[in-house]
N, C-alpha and C positions, 0 to 999 in steps of 0.2 A: 658512811652517808651516799657514796657512790655507786651501792649497790645497783645491781642490773644494768649499769651503763653501757658496759662492754655489750651486754645481749641487746640493749636498745640500739645501739650503733650499728650492729649486725643485721638486725631486722629492718633499719632505715636502709642500710646498703641492698638489702634483697628488692624493696621497695623501688628504688632506684633503678634496680636492674630490670622491673618490669614495666619501667617506664623509659628503657634504651639508654639511661645513663650510669656512668660508674667513676663516681670522684674517687679521689685518692683516700684512703682509711688506713690511718697509721694509729695502733691499739698499745696502750702502757698497761703491761699486766702487772706491775711492780707496786707491791703497796706503798702509800707514800710514807710511812715510816721506814723504809728502806730508801726509797728515792722518790722525791715530788718532783714529777716531770713538769709542773708548772712554776718552777722556780729558777733562779740563775744557777749555774753548774754546782758552785762553791756550797751553797744554802743547801741546795736539791740532794748532795750527797755525803755532807759532813767529811768530805776528804777520802772517802771510800773508793778505792780503786775499781772495784766489781761496779759499784754502782755508777761511779762516770762513765764507765764502759755502756752502760746500759742509756746513760743521760745522752751520751754522744750518738749513738745508734738512734735513739727516738727523735732526737732534734735533727740529726743530719737526714733523716728519710723525709721530714718536714721540709727541710729547705732544699731538700732534691727534687721534691714535689711542687714547690712553690718555682723553680727555675723551669720545669716543664710545664706548667700552667704558662707561665710568662711567655715562655717560648711558641706554644701551640696557639694561645688565646689573647694574649697580650695583657689581660686583666683575669680579677677571678677573686673568689670569695673564700675566706679562712672560716672554720668554725671550729670553735675549741668546746666540745662536749664534755659536760659534767652533769653530776647529782648534787642537788642540796638537800639538807636538813630543815631549813626554814619553815615555820609554822604556817604561811600562806602556799597554799597549794597552788602554785603557777610558775610559769617558765619566766626566769629571769634572763634577761638578755642584756650581755654587758660591751658598752661602747667605750670604755676607759673614762666614762662621765660617772661622777657621785650623784647622788641622788639629789642634792641641792643644786647641781648644775642643770640637770635635765629640769628641774622646777623653775629655771630662770624665763624671762621674759623672751618670746621668739625672737625678737630683735638680737639679744643679748647671745641666744644660744645660735645665731646664725652668724656671729661675729667671727672676724678671723681669728680671735684669740682663743674661744671654745672649740673651733673646726681644726684649730693646728693640734689639740690633744686628743682628738676623735680618732677612734679606730676606722672609720669609715670616710677619712679625709678626702682622699682619691676618689670617691664613689660621688660625694658633694659635688667636687670641683670637675667632674665629668660624667656627666648621667643624661641621656636623650631628652628627659622632659624639663631639665632644669631645675629640678626638684632642689629644694634648700635642705639644709641640716635637720631643720624640725620635721620637716615632710618624711623624710627617710627614717627619722628616729620613731615618729610617731604620728605619722600622716595616714592616709588611706592605704596608700602600698608600703607601708614601713613593716618589717619582717613581724613584729609582736601583733599589729592589726591584722594580717594575712594569717596569723597563726590562731589569733583568738577567733577568726571567722570561720576556720576549720575545725574549732570545738576545743581548743586549747588556750587558756587563759594566759596572757602574757604581760609584763611589763618592761620596758616602756612598750604602750598601744594607743591606739586612739581611745579606747575604753578605761585604759589604767596608765595614763602618760606620766606619772612620777611616782616612786616607791616612797613611801614613809621613812622619815628618818631613824624611825625604831625597826623597820624591816630587816636590817643584816642584809641588805641589798648587795650581790656580787657585781660589781662594775667590770671586771675582767682584771684578769693576773700577768704574767709574765709573757705567757705564749700570745696572749692578743696583743701583748706591747710590741714584740719583736717580729711578730707574723702577720701584721696587717700594715695599712697605709699610715698608720701613726710615725713609723720608722721610714716613710718614702716608700715609692714604688706604687703599682698599680694592682696590688692584693689587698681588699679589705678584712677586715676581721670583726667576728662576734664570738662572744664567749655565752655559751648556750647552757645555761643552770635548769636542771630540771628535776621537778618536784616528784617525789614516791607517789604519794597516794593518787592513783586515778590516772597515771602513768607509768612508772615503771616498775609497778607492785607486780604485776602479773603478766602474762605472756599476751593475753588479749589487748590488754591497755598498751604494752609496748605496741603492738601490731598496728592499733587506732593512732597512737602517736606518730608511728613511722608514716603511716599515710598521709597525715596532717602536714607532717613535717615536709615530705618529700613535695607534696603540693605546694606548700609554701614556697620551698626554696625554689622550684621551678619558676613560679608567679612571679617572686621577686627578682631572679636574675632576668626573667623577659620584660619587665618591667622597669629595670635600670641599669642591666649590662647589655644584653643582648635582644633582637627583635625575636630572634629564635636560638636557642642555645645551642650550639656548634657542636658535633662530636667526631672527635679525631681519635684513633687509636694510640 
């Protein structure tokens, strides 16, 4: 179901390069039947030492990159890129909140109890516009809203704020839990689940999404993190 996700990530990196940006990219090339990189070490490897070595390498690279980002920029954004096989052809953005939580009234969604289980906890507590949790999840400058405006439907967003209970929506897994501000720190996280049809299925569609994704990421970072994205080698 994650077919063409590596190609998609590489195309996104090419578009970032055109914009003068170079995010860290860590790619897992192991099939999930051998090593599931979005699970804890024990469950991901079933005790196999070779699989454990790959798991350690993958997660070690993420951790080293996060240290570098924190040192250079003090804050940042972690994206866990996947492909999904759900029938609805839209991008699913996971913030560690279930669909019933995303559908709660704004006052509840903005409460300390819900903020404490969010993968963008630090961003909500420290953003230049003073945007609320709800604003950043599905407001005008939400990642999903910006992506939708760039031509790719996404949930949550201002257009599609809450997935249905029957949608099999992906709210975020092990990586988003462990490499976002849910666990503390100043790096937030979003699990990005990409649909196949019209996005991952052809080189042309991957290119179009890469352009949309990069413009969205830059707009999101400039709206919520930096007036101008800093560049340091």
